[in-house]
C-alpha positions in Angstrom: -14.0 3.8 -24.4 -14.2 5.1 -20.9 -11.0 5.9 -19.3 -10.3 4.3 -16.1 -10.1 6.4 -13.0 -7.1 7.5 -11.0 -7.1 5.8 -7.7 -6.1 9.4 -6.7 -9.6 10.9 -8.9 -12.0 8.3 -6.7 -14.3 9.0 -3.8 -13.6 7.2 -0.9 -16.8 5.1 -1.8 -15.5 4.3 -5.2 -12.2 3.2 -3.4 -13.7 1.3 -1.0 -15.3 -0.6 -3.6 -11.9 -1.1 -5.8 -10.8 -2.6 -2.8 -13.2 -4.8 -2.5 -13.1 -5.7 -6.1 -9.2 -6.1 -5.8 -9.5 -8.6 -2.8 -12.4 -10.7 -4.1 -10.0 -11.2 -7.6 -7.3 -11.7 -5.1 -9.2 -14.7 -3.4 -10.2 -16.1 -7.0 -6.3 -15.8 -8.1 -5.2 -17.8 -5.1 -8.1 -20.5 -5.2 -6.7 -20.7 -9.2 -3.5 -21.4 -8.0 -2.6 -17.9 -10.0 -0.1 -16.7 -8.3 1.0 -13.7 -10.2 -2.3 -12.5 -10.6 -3.1 -12.9 -6.4 0.4 -10.6 -6.2 -0.7 -8.3 -8.8 -4.5 -7.5 -6.8 -3.1 -7.5 -3.4 -1.1 -5.0 -4.7 -3.4 -2.9 -6.4 -6.0 -3.6 -3.5 -2.8 -1.7 -0.7 -2.6 1.3 -3.5 -6.4 1.8 -3.3 -5.7 1.7 0.8 -3.2 4.3 0.6 -5.3 6.9 -1.1 -7.8 6.4 2.4 -5.3 7.6 4.5 -4.0 10.9 5.5 -0.4 11.2 4.2 0.2 13.9 7.3 -0.6 11.4 9.9 2.5 9.9 9.0 5.4 11.8 10.4 9.4 12.0 8.4 11.9 10.2 11.0 9.6 8.5 13.0 9.2 4.5 12.6 7.0 2.4 11.5 6.0 -1.6 11.3 5.4 -3.0 7.9 2.1 -4.5 8.0 2.7 -8.3 6.4 6.8 -8.5 7.4 6.8 -9.2 11.4 9.7 -7.9 13.1 10.0 -5.5 9.5 10.1 -1.5 10.5 10.7 1.0 8.6 11.9 5.6 8.7 10.3 7.9 7.1 12.6 10.1 5.8 10.1 12.1 3.1 6.7 11.9 2.1 5.5 12.0 -1.7 2.1 11.7 -2.1 1.0 8.3 -0.6 4.2 6.6 -0.5 6.9 7.2 2.1 10.4 7.2 1.2 13.0 5.6 3.8 14.7 2.9 4.6 14.2 -0.2 6.6 15.8 -1.1 9.7 18.3 -3.7 9.4 17.7 -3.9 5.9 19.9 -3.0 2.9 20.2 0.3 3.7 18.6 1.1 0.2 16.1 4.3 -0.2 12.6 2.9 -1.2 9.2 3.8 -1.4 6.1 2.0 0.5 2.9 2.9 0.3 1.5 4.4 3.8 -1.4 2.0 3.7 1.5 -0.6 4.2 2.9 1.2 7.6 1.3 0.9 10.9 2.7 2.6 14.2 4.1 0.2 16.8 
């Protein structure tokens, strides 16, 4: 039985292929009305995209817009791998982690 590679073990080309595959699966799930499957495939694509980015491009103390959530901003406290830990501005005030692929500069 072949072990599935972790995203952290994949090359950029493998990650891009994985993202394309997940987006295609998400599209098919959406067409079939499989809401949960769609959400899982979208999340997997977002995670794979995070591994294509350089975490050092994201700075603690900086504020970033959250992709897919208009008007939502996230302040990074610290980074751990490809996750930014911090708080949503005007949110519930609870610490959370977001893949860096969901953050964009304003």
